[in-house]
A tleap script that builds the chain and sets N, CA, C and O, in Angstrom:
source leaprc.protein.ff14SB
mol = sequence {
  NMET THR PHE ALA TYR TRP SER ARG GLU ILE
  ALA GLY TRP ALA LEU ILE LEU ILE GLY LEU
  ILE PHE PHE TRP GLN THR TYR ASP LEU LEU
  LEU ASN LYS ARG VAL PHE GLU ALA ALA PRO
  MET ALA PHE VAL GLY PHE ILE VAL PHE ARG
  GLY GLY ILE HIE VAL LEU LYS VAL ALA VAL
  ALA ALA GLN ALA ALA ARG SER LEU PRO ASP
  SER ALA ALA ARG ALA ALA ALA ARG ARG VAL
  VAL ARG ALA THR ALA ARG PRO VAL GLY PRO
  THR PRO ALA LYS SER VAL LEU PRO GLY PRO
  LYS ALA ALA ARG PRO THR THR GLY THR GLY
  ARG CSER
}
set mol.1.N position { 79.117 29.827 170.648 }
set mol.1.CA position { 79.974 29.744 169.848 }
set mol.1.C position { 81.121 29.289 170.505 }
set mol.1.O position { 82.044 28.726 169.917 }
set mol.2.N position { 81.090 29.543 171.865 }
set mol.2.CA position { 82.289 28.908 172.957 }
set mol.2.C position { 82.106 27.975 173.056 }
set mol.2.O position { 83.037 27.202 173.278 }
set mol.3.N position { 80.912 27.567 172.957 }
set mol.3.CA position { 80.606 25.702 173.383 }
set mol.3.C position { 81.303 25.043 172.610 }
set mol.3.O position { 82.083 24.183 173.019 }
set mol.4.N position { 81.136 25.343 171.317 }
set mol.4.CA position { 81.900 24.435 170.478 }
set mol.4.C position { 83.538 24.082 170.846 }
set mol.4.O position { 84.114 23.013 170.646 }
set mol.5.N position { 84.171 25.504 171.531 }
set mol.5.CA position { 85.726 25.567 171.486 }
set mol.5.C position { 85.610 24.562 172.846 }
set mol.5.O position { 86.096 23.433 172.914 }
set mol.6.N position { 84.973 25.138 173.734 }
set mol.6.CA position { 85.280 23.993 175.181 }
set mol.6.C position { 84.729 22.564 174.849 }
set mol.6.O position { 85.343 21.605 175.316 }
set mol.7.N position { 83.427 22.313 173.947 }
set mol.7.CA position { 83.129 21.016 173.889 }
set mol.7.C position { 84.406 20.368 173.121 }
set mol.7.O position { 84.253 19.158 173.284 }
set mol.8.N position { 85.310 20.525 172.544 }
set mol.8.CA position { 86.016 20.224 171.869 }
set mol.8.C position { 87.626 20.294 172.805 }
set mol.8.O position { 88.376 19.358 172.528 }
set mol.9.N position { 88.008 21.011 173.544 }
set mol.9.CA position { 88.529 20.976 174.577 }
set mol.9.C position { 88.594 19.709 175.905 }
set mol.9.O position { 89.455 18.968 176.379 }
set mol.10.N position { 87.240 19.976 176.118 }
set mol.10.CA position { 87.261 19.111 177.313 }
set mol.10.C position { 86.892 17.444 176.538 }
set mol.10.O position { 86.770 16.473 177.284 }
set mol.11.N position { 86.747 17.288 175.037 }
set mol.11.CA position { 86.707 15.861 174.565 }
set mol.11.C position { 88.204 15.579 174.451 }
set mol.11.O position { 88.704 14.562 174.932 }
set mol.12.N position { 88.712 16.258 173.975 }
set mol.12.CA position { 90.275 16.237 173.554 }
set mol.12.C position { 91.181 15.722 175.420 }
set mol.12.O position { 92.006 14.809 175.378 }
set mol.13.N position { 90.920 16.316 176.636 }
set mol.13.CA position { 91.160 16.067 177.347 }
set mol.13.C position { 91.283 14.746 177.546 }
set mol.13.O position { 92.235 13.971 177.638 }
set mol.14.N position { 89.517 14.609 177.616 }
set mol.14.CA position { 88.981 13.307 178.113 }
set mol.14.C position { 89.621 11.646 177.181 }
set mol.14.O position { 89.834 10.499 177.574 }
set mol.15.N position { 89.734 12.321 175.878 }
set mol.15.CA position { 90.277 11.216 175.011 }
set mol.15.C position { 91.784 10.961 175.569 }
set mol.15.O position { 92.240 9.825 175.705 }
set mol.16.N position { 92.564 12.244 175.901 }
set mol.16.CA position { 94.047 11.807 176.345 }
set mol.16.C position { 93.560 11.229 177.848 }
set mol.16.O position { 94.665 10.952 178.315 }
set mol.17.N position { 92.954 11.009 178.500 }
set mol.17.CA position { 92.719 10.733 179.891 }
set mol.17.C position { 92.344 9.499 179.734 }
set mol.17.O position { 92.528 8.778 180.715 }
set mol.18.N position { 91.704 8.850 178.477 }
set mol.18.CA position { 91.265 7.488 178.190 }
set mol.18.C position { 92.644 6.795 177.662 }
set mol.18.O position { 93.013 5.760 178.218 }
set mol.19.N position { 93.255 7.239 176.814 }
set mol.19.CA position { 94.540 7.026 176.172 }
set mol.19.C position { 95.707 6.733 177.424 }
set mol.19.O position { 96.577 5.902 177.162 }
set mol.20.N position { 95.729 7.313 178.593 }
set mol.20.CA position { 96.651 6.909 179.721 }
set mol.20.C position { 95.914 5.954 180.645 }
set mol.20.O position { 96.501 5.481 181.618 }
set mol.21.N position { 94.731 5.673 180.395 }
set mol.21.CA position { 93.994 4.541 181.273 }
set mol.21.C position { 94.450 3.465 180.450 }
set mol.21.O position { 94.889 2.669 181.280 }
set mol.22.N position { 94.598 2.999 179.402 }
set mol.22.CA position { 94.843 2.394 178.369 }
set mol.22.C position { 96.242 2.103 178.322 }
set mol.22.O position { 96.435 1.019 177.772 }
set mol.23.N position { 97.224 2.637 178.674 }
set mol.23.CA position { 98.673 2.801 178.626 }
set mol.23.C position { 98.653 1.891 180.160 }
set mol.23.O position { 99.154 0.774 180.290 }
set mol.24.N position { 98.011 2.601 181.155 }
set mol.24.CA position { 98.108 2.165 182.260 }
set mol.24.C position { 97.842 0.527 182.519 }
set mol.24.O position { 98.579 -0.115 183.268 }
set mol.25.N position { 96.834 -0.007 181.894 }
set mol.25.CA position { 96.422 -1.090 181.806 }
set mol.25.C position { 97.309 -2.452 181.025 }
set mol.25.O position { 97.222 -3.679 180.983 }
set mol.26.N position { 98.227 -1.310 180.436 }
set mol.26.CA position { 98.969 -2.134 179.320 }
set mol.26.C position { 100.332 -2.387 180.231 }
set mol.26.O position { 101.172 -3.280 180.122 }
set mol.27.N position { 100.254 -1.285 181.168 }
set mol.27.CA position { 101.722 -1.772 181.980 }
set mol.27.C position { 101.436 -2.841 182.851 }
set mol.27.O position { 102.228 -3.759 183.060 }
set mol.28.N position { 100.120 -2.726 183.457 }
set mol.28.CA position { 99.744 -3.755 184.338 }
set mol.28.C position { 99.709 -5.042 183.537 }
set mol.28.O position { 100.129 -6.023 184.150 }
set mol.29.N position { 99.234 -5.272 182.115 }
set mol.29.CA position { 99.521 -6.682 181.732 }
set mol.29.C position { 100.844 -6.890 181.730 }
set mol.29.O position { 101.213 -8.000 182.113 }
set mol.30.N position { 101.809 -5.964 181.335 }
set mol.30.CA position { 103.323 -6.163 181.208 }
set mol.30.C position { 103.664 -6.901 182.342 }
set mol.30.O position { 103.962 -8.094 182.277 }
set mol.31.N position { 103.629 -6.072 183.678 }
set mol.31.CA position { 104.124 -6.438 185.167 }
set mol.31.C position { 103.411 -8.346 185.219 }
set mol.31.O position { 103.972 -9.111 186.004 }
set mol.32.N position { 102.339 -8.840 184.434 }
set mol.32.CA position { 101.710 -9.880 184.742 }
set mol.32.C position { 102.049 -11.066 183.709 }
set mol.32.O position { 101.528 -12.179 183.653 }
set mol.33.N position { 103.345 -10.371 182.687 }
set mol.33.CA position { 103.874 -11.125 181.787 }
set mol.33.C position { 103.186 -11.592 180.609 }
set mol.33.O position { 103.459 -12.593 179.946 }
set mol.34.N position { 102.080 -10.590 180.387 }
set mol.34.CA position { 100.822 -11.080 179.294 }
set mol.34.C position { 101.085 -10.241 178.264 }
set mol.34.O position { 100.290 -9.341 177.991 }
set mol.35.N position { 102.327 -10.445 177.506 }
set mol.35.CA position { 102.542 -9.655 176.167 }
set mol.35.C position { 101.537 -9.806 175.152 }
set mol.35.O position { 101.077 -8.862 174.509 }
set mol.36.N position { 101.207 -11.008 175.019 }
set mol.36.CA position { 100.107 -10.774 173.908 }
set mol.36.C position { 99.110 -10.009 174.054 }
set mol.36.O position { 98.854 -9.133 173.228 }
set mol.37.N position { 98.512 -10.186 174.947 }
set mol.37.CA position { 97.391 -9.141 175.812 }
set mol.37.C position { 97.650 -7.461 175.501 }
set mol.37.O position { 96.950 -6.619 174.937 }
set mol.38.N position { 98.750 -7.412 176.029 }
set mol.38.CA position { 99.373 -6.057 176.126 }
set mol.38.C position { 99.524 -5.470 174.810 }
set mol.38.O position { 99.196 -4.286 174.729 }
set mol.39.N position { 99.905 -5.978 173.874 }
set mol.39.CA position { 100.288 -5.406 172.449 }
set mol.39.C position { 98.953 -4.637 171.904 }
set mol.39.O position { 98.897 -3.412 171.795 }
set mol.40.N position { 97.971 -5.457 171.604 }
set mol.40.CA position { 96.738 -4.561 170.936 }
set mol.40.C position { 96.248 -3.719 172.068 }
set mol.40.O position { 95.695 -2.699 171.656 }
set mol.41.N position { 96.284 -3.847 173.534 }
set mol.41.CA position { 96.130 -2.442 174.361 }
set mol.41.C position { 96.844 -1.278 174.235 }
set mol.41.O position { 96.445 -0.133 174.442 }
set mol.42.N position { 98.185 -1.737 173.795 }
set mol.42.CA position { 99.001 -0.459 173.749 }
set mol.42.C position { 98.752 0.238 172.271 }
set mol.42.O position { 98.777 1.468 172.233 }
set mol.43.N position { 98.541 -0.413 171.198 }
set mol.43.CA position { 97.878 -0.095 169.702 }
set mol.43.C position { 96.711 1.072 170.216 }
set mol.43.O position { 96.751 2.242 169.835 }
set mol.44.N position { 95.743 0.566 171.084 }
set mol.44.CA position { 94.478 1.326 171.271 }
set mol.44.C position { 94.962 2.290 172.119 }
set mol.44.O position { 94.412 3.358 171.850 }
set mol.45.N position { 95.483 2.359 172.719 }
set mol.45.CA position { 96.109 3.082 173.847 }
set mol.45.C position { 96.831 4.473 172.918 }
set mol.45.O position { 96.599 5.674 173.059 }
set mol.46.N position { 97.734 3.803 171.987 }
set mol.46.CA position { 98.295 4.997 170.991 }
set mol.46.C position { 97.063 6.129 170.077 }
set mol.46.O position { 96.952 7.349 169.957 }
set mol.47.N position { 96.498 5.239 169.708 }
set mol.47.CA position { 95.124 5.590 168.849 }
set mol.47.C position { 94.512 6.840 169.482 }
set mol.47.O position { 94.499 8.017 169.122 }
set mol.48.N position { 94.015 6.211 170.531 }
set mol.48.CA position { 93.000 7.152 171.685 }
set mol.48.C position { 93.984 8.469 172.001 }
set mol.48.O position { 93.621 9.593 171.653 }
set mol.49.N position { 94.913 8.306 172.504 }
set mol.49.CA position { 95.928 9.338 173.145 }
set mol.49.C position { 96.406 10.196 172.051 }
set mol.49.O position { 96.326 11.407 172.256 }
set mol.50.N position { 96.806 9.869 171.122 }
set mol.50.CA position { 96.765 10.635 169.565 }
set mol.50.C position { 95.682 11.105 168.985 }
set mol.50.O position { 95.812 12.052 168.210 }
set mol.51.N position { 94.340 10.527 169.243 }
set mol.51.CA position { 93.498 11.519 168.987 }
set mol.51.C position { 92.917 12.376 169.746 }
set mol.51.O position { 92.160 13.263 169.353 }
set mol.52.N position { 93.269 12.135 170.983 }
set mol.52.CA position { 92.838 13.383 171.871 }
set mol.52.C position { 93.646 14.614 171.823 }
set mol.52.O position { 93.236 15.750 172.057 }
set mol.53.N position { 95.319 14.120 171.361 }
set mol.53.CA position { 96.181 15.485 171.192 }
set mol.53.C position { 95.865 16.195 169.674 }
set mol.53.O position { 96.526 17.188 169.371 }
set mol.54.N position { 94.922 15.708 168.800 }
set mol.54.CA position { 94.412 16.139 167.822 }
set mol.54.C position { 93.455 16.824 167.871 }
set mol.54.O position { 93.404 17.850 167.193 }
set mol.55.N position { 92.249 16.378 168.836 }
set mol.55.CA position { 91.170 17.081 168.978 }
set mol.55.C position { 91.473 18.386 169.682 }
set mol.55.O position { 90.732 19.367 169.622 }
set mol.56.N position { 92.826 18.323 170.482 }
set mol.56.CA position { 93.132 19.610 171.157 }
set mol.56.C position { 93.538 20.882 170.439 }
set mol.56.O position { 93.315 22.073 170.653 }
set mol.57.N position { 94.452 19.979 169.185 }
set mol.57.CA position { 94.952 21.320 168.390 }
set mol.57.C position { 94.068 21.711 167.734 }
set mol.57.O position { 94.151 22.930 167.589 }
set mol.58.N position { 92.891 21.098 167.047 }
set mol.58.CA position { 92.062 21.535 166.042 }
set mol.58.C position { 91.141 22.565 167.422 }
set mol.58.O position { 90.530 23.550 167.007 }
set mol.59.N position { 91.105 22.318 168.751 }
set mol.59.CA position { 90.389 23.375 169.395 }
set mol.59.C position { 91.059 24.650 169.077 }
set mol.59.O position { 90.609 25.628 168.480 }
set mol.60.N position { 92.551 24.391 169.738 }
set mol.60.CA position { 93.363 25.648 169.858 }
set mol.60.C position { 93.503 26.548 168.795 }
set mol.60.O position { 93.592 27.766 168.947 }
set mol.61.N position { 93.531 25.737 167.309 }
set mol.61.CA position { 93.648 26.344 166.021 }
set mol.61.C position { 92.113 26.860 165.956 }
set mol.61.O position { 92.082 28.077 165.773 }
set mol.62.N position { 90.804 26.253 166.058 }
set mol.62.CA position { 89.698 27.428 165.970 }
set mol.62.C position { 89.741 28.473 167.006 }
set mol.62.O position { 89.109 29.468 166.651 }
set mol.63.N position { 90.287 28.575 168.188 }
set mol.63.CA position { 90.213 29.722 169.048 }
set mol.63.C position { 91.069 30.644 168.208 }
set mol.63.O position { 90.694 31.796 167.987 }
set mol.64.N position { 92.166 30.189 167.753 }
set mol.64.CA position { 93.502 31.171 167.055 }
set mol.64.C position { 92.368 31.711 165.866 }
set mol.64.O position { 92.033 32.895 165.890 }
set mol.65.N position { 91.881 30.913 164.978 }
set mol.65.CA position { 91.152 31.466 164.015 }
set mol.65.C position { 89.988 32.447 164.058 }
set mol.65.O position { 89.690 33.180 163.115 }
set mol.66.N position { 89.387 32.405 165.170 }
set mol.66.CA position { 88.526 33.075 165.151 }
set mol.66.C position { 88.760 34.625 165.993 }
set mol.66.O position { 87.867 35.469 166.071 }
set mol.67.N position { 90.218 34.795 166.620 }
set mol.67.CA position { 90.809 35.860 167.227 }
set mol.67.C position { 91.783 36.620 166.235 }
set mol.67.O position { 92.590 37.501 166.535 }
set mol.68.N position { 91.532 36.091 165.012 }
set mol.68.CA position { 92.119 37.100 163.844 }
set mol.68.C position { 91.852 37.967 163.440 }
set mol.68.O position { 90.678 37.787 163.116 }
set mol.69.N position { 92.199 39.205 163.105 }
set mol.69.CA position { 91.547 40.704 162.722 }
set mol.69.C position { 90.802 40.640 161.768 }
set mol.69.O position { 91.068 39.658 161.074 }
set mol.70.N position { 89.920 41.277 161.372 }
set mol.70.CA position { 89.251 41.289 160.056 }
set mol.70.C position { 89.805 41.859 158.938 }
set mol.70.O position { 89.261 41.906 157.835 }
set mol.71.N position { 91.220 42.425 159.308 }
set mol.71.CA position { 92.237 43.069 158.052 }
set mol.71.C position { 93.016 42.495 157.608 }
set mol.71.O position { 93.658 42.881 156.631 }
set mol.72.N position { 93.278 40.843 158.500 }
set mol.72.CA position { 94.244 39.983 157.675 }
set mol.72.C position { 92.997 39.400 156.778 }
set mol.72.O position { 93.159 39.352 155.559 }
set mol.73.N position { 91.833 38.982 157.315 }
set mol.73.CA position { 90.886 37.873 156.200 }
set mol.73.C position { 90.394 38.865 154.948 }
set mol.73.O position { 89.817 38.435 153.950 }
set mol.74.N position { 90.756 40.396 155.200 }
set mol.74.CA position { 90.259 41.044 153.937 }
set mol.74.C position { 91.538 41.295 152.942 }
set mol.74.O position { 91.494 41.559 151.740 }
set mol.75.N position { 92.566 41.155 153.692 }
set mol.75.CA position { 94.052 41.133 152.916 }
set mol.75.C position { 94.455 39.913 152.185 }
set mol.75.O position { 95.388 39.945 151.382 }
set mol.76.N position { 93.741 38.772 152.452 }
set mol.76.CA position { 93.756 37.450 151.646 }
set mol.76.C position { 92.689 37.328 150.620 }
set mol.76.O position { 92.763 36.503 149.709 }
set mol.77.N position { 91.694 38.152 150.769 }
set mol.77.CA position { 90.432 38.487 149.737 }
set mol.77.C position { 90.966 39.335 148.528 }
set mol.77.O position { 90.317 39.494 147.493 }
set mol.78.N position { 92.253 39.880 148.766 }
set mol.78.CA position { 92.510 40.964 147.806 }
set mol.78.C position { 93.072 40.390 146.400 }
set mol.78.O position { 93.769 39.376 146.380 }
set mol.79.N position { 92.709 41.137 145.164 }
set mol.79.CA position { 92.912 40.267 143.970 }
set mol.79.C position { 94.566 40.492 143.623 }
set mol.79.O position { 95.310 41.473 143.588 }
set mol.80.N position { 94.730 38.942 143.371 }
set mol.80.CA position { 96.497 39.082 142.753 }
set mol.80.C position { 96.512 39.412 141.237 }
set mol.80.O position { 95.740 39.068 140.342 }
set mol.81.N position { 97.722 40.251 141.219 }
set mol.81.CA position { 97.847 40.831 140.032 }
set mol.81.C position { 99.151 39.875 139.397 }
set mol.81.O position { 100.201 39.694 140.015 }
set mol.82.N position { 98.825 39.261 137.922 }
set mol.82.CA position { 100.031 38.197 137.812 }
set mol.82.C position { 100.697 39.092 136.770 }
set mol.82.O position { 100.247 40.012 136.088 }
set mol.83.N position { 101.796 38.589 136.850 }
set mol.83.CA position { 102.715 39.619 135.761 }
set mol.83.C position { 102.493 38.952 134.204 }
set mol.83.O position { 101.733 38.015 133.961 }
set mol.84.N position { 103.051 39.419 133.556 }
set mol.84.CA position { 102.255 39.333 131.840 }
set mol.84.C position { 103.283 38.288 131.335 }
set mol.84.O position { 104.509 38.330 131.427 }
set mol.85.N position { 102.687 37.575 130.918 }
set mol.85.CA position { 103.260 36.165 130.622 }
set mol.85.C position { 104.100 36.475 128.711 }
set mol.85.O position { 103.499 37.031 127.792 }
set mol.86.N position { 105.469 35.946 128.633 }
set mol.86.CA position { 105.732 36.450 127.506 }
set mol.86.C position { 105.658 34.848 126.784 }
set mol.86.O position { 105.685 33.719 127.274 }
set mol.87.N position { 105.546 35.392 125.306 }
set mol.87.CA position { 105.153 34.037 124.579 }
set mol.87.C position { 106.578 32.793 124.718 }
set mol.87.O position { 107.749 33.150 124.847 }
set mol.88.N position { 106.132 31.370 124.654 }
set mol.88.CA position { 107.168 30.588 124.507 }
set mol.88.C position { 107.088 29.611 123.227 }
set mol.88.O position { 106.127 28.874 123.009 }
set mol.89.N position { 108.314 29.715 122.353 }
set mol.89.CA position { 108.232 28.897 121.431 }
set mol.89.C position { 109.637 28.305 121.035 }
set mol.89.O position { 110.684 28.578 121.622 }
set mol.90.N position { 109.528 27.560 120.088 }
set mol.90.CA position { 110.427 26.529 119.892 }
set mol.90.C position { 112.171 27.510 119.866 }
set mol.90.O position { 112.379 28.659 119.477 }
set mol.91.N position { 112.850 26.804 120.260 }
set mol.91.CA position { 114.497 27.685 120.323 }
set mol.91.C position { 114.719 27.212 118.840 }
set mol.91.O position { 114.310 26.226 118.226 }
set mol.92.N position { 115.585 28.362 118.459 }
set mol.92.CA position { 115.944 28.440 117.030 }
set mol.92.C position { 117.419 27.390 116.991 }
set mol.92.O position { 118.304 27.754 117.766 }
set mol.93.N position { 117.631 26.490 116.384 }
set mol.93.CA position { 118.660 25.761 116.040 }
set mol.93.C position { 119.993 26.110 116.004 }
set mol.93.O position { 120.924 25.387 116.360 }
set mol.94.N position { 120.073 27.308 115.539 }
set mol.94.CA position { 121.268 27.990 115.623 }
set mol.94.C position { 122.226 28.262 116.865 }
set mol.94.O position { 123.449 28.216 117.001 }
set mol.95.N position { 121.116 28.579 117.758 }
set mol.95.CA position { 121.634 28.933 119.474 }
set mol.95.C position { 121.754 27.407 120.066 }
set mol.95.O position { 122.363 27.257 121.125 }
set mol.96.N position { 121.302 26.510 119.538 }
set mol.96.CA position { 121.797 25.199 120.276 }
set mol.96.C position { 122.598 24.513 119.669 }
set mol.96.O position { 123.253 23.922 120.528 }
set mol.97.N position { 123.000 24.188 118.505 }
set mol.97.CA position { 124.159 23.044 117.685 }
set mol.97.C position { 125.271 24.183 118.407 }
set mol.97.O position { 125.201 25.411 118.459 }
set mol.98.N position { 126.162 23.373 118.856 }
set mol.98.CA position { 127.776 24.314 119.196 }
set mol.98.C position { 128.681 24.066 117.917 }
set mol.98.O position { 128.282 23.531 116.882 }
set mol.99.N position { 129.767 24.468 118.117 }
set mol.99.CA position { 130.563 24.794 116.695 }
set mol.99.C position { 130.480 26.000 116.413 }
set mol.99.O position { 129.742 26.795 116.994 }
set mol.100.N position { 131.622 26.394 115.009 }
set mol.100.CA position { 131.664 27.432 114.525 }
set mol.100.C position { 130.141 27.707 113.825 }
set mol.100.O position { 129.584 26.839 113.153 }
set mol.101.N position { 129.519 29.114 114.096 }
set mol.101.CA position { 128.484 29.423 113.275 }
set mol.101.C position { 128.605 29.757 111.482 }
set mol.101.O position { 127.625 29.751 110.737 }
set mol.102.N position { 129.592 29.949 111.178 }
set mol.102.CA position { 129.672 30.364 109.888 }
set mol.102.C position { 130.025 29.014 108.914 }
set mol.102.O position { 129.406 28.792 107.873 }
set mol.103.N position { 130.654 28.518 109.208 }
set mol.103.CA position { 131.227 27.091 108.595 }
set mol.103.C position { 130.285 25.964 108.980 }
set mol.103.O position { 129.615 25.800 109.999 }
set mol.104.N position { 130.432 25.181 107.803 }
set mol.104.CA position { 129.701 23.704 107.998 }
set mol.104.C position { 130.860 23.015 107.721 }
set mol.104.O position { 131.664 23.365 106.857 }
set mol.105.N position { 131.018 21.634 108.728 }
set mol.105.CA position { 132.455 20.864 108.797 }
set mol.105.C position { 131.949 20.070 107.663 }
set mol.105.O position { 130.744 19.858 107.529 }
set mol.106.N position { 133.013 19.539 106.684 }
set mol.106.CA position { 133.086 18.749 105.833 }
set mol.106.C position { 133.597 17.326 106.226 }
set mol.106.O position { 134.574 17.132 106.949 }
set mol.107.N position { 132.845 16.387 105.680 }
set mol.107.CA position { 133.024 15.177 106.353 }
set mol.107.C position { 133.858 14.179 105.290 }
set mol.107.O position { 133.599 14.265 104.089 }
set mol.108.N position { 134.524 13.552 105.607 }
set mol.108.CA position { 135.728 13.209 104.902 }
set mol.108.C position { 135.542 11.519 105.300 }
set mol.108.O position { 135.025 11.066 106.321 }
set mol.109.N position { 136.165 10.726 104.097 }
set mol.109.CA position { 136.170 9.105 104.394 }
set mol.109.C position { 137.090 8.370 105.551 }
set mol.109.O position { 136.959 7.288 106.122 }
set mol.110.N position { 138.200 9.550 105.665 }
set mol.110.CA position { 139.159 8.858 106.275 }
set mol.110.C position { 140.423 8.133 105.483 }
set mol.110.O position { 141.550 7.892 105.915 }
set mol.111.N position { 139.887 7.883 104.253 }
set mol.111.CA position { 140.901 6.967 103.423 }
set mol.111.C position { 141.381 8.185 102.297 }
set mol.111.O position { 140.875 9.221 101.866 }
set mol.112.N position { 142.828 7.331 102.060 }
set mol.112.CA position { 143.773 8.108 101.459 }
set mol.112.C position { 143.721 7.521 100.137 }
set mol.112.O position { 144.452 7.949 99.243 }
savepdb mol mol.pdb
quit
């Protein structure tokens, strides 16, 4: 089991080293004023370097997950009790409409 951890660790550091080599070659190309050749090299170096960082993060996360106590795993497996749901229905119109609740307003035509 520890072989998988160490293999990820070694692969991550190897990818970081390869990414740094790509960046060094990019720097050498830029010193020779070969900008168009350096741009794809920098992109490849960035992708390889980030991949190495990701593999290292996975290795560290796997090591941390293996060292968790068993009680934490059992606590996550406990059944969650939910609160009882109350019924949701339409809202009565009398509690939504503004104004006095006792009398309805009379509509006039506005003419005298």
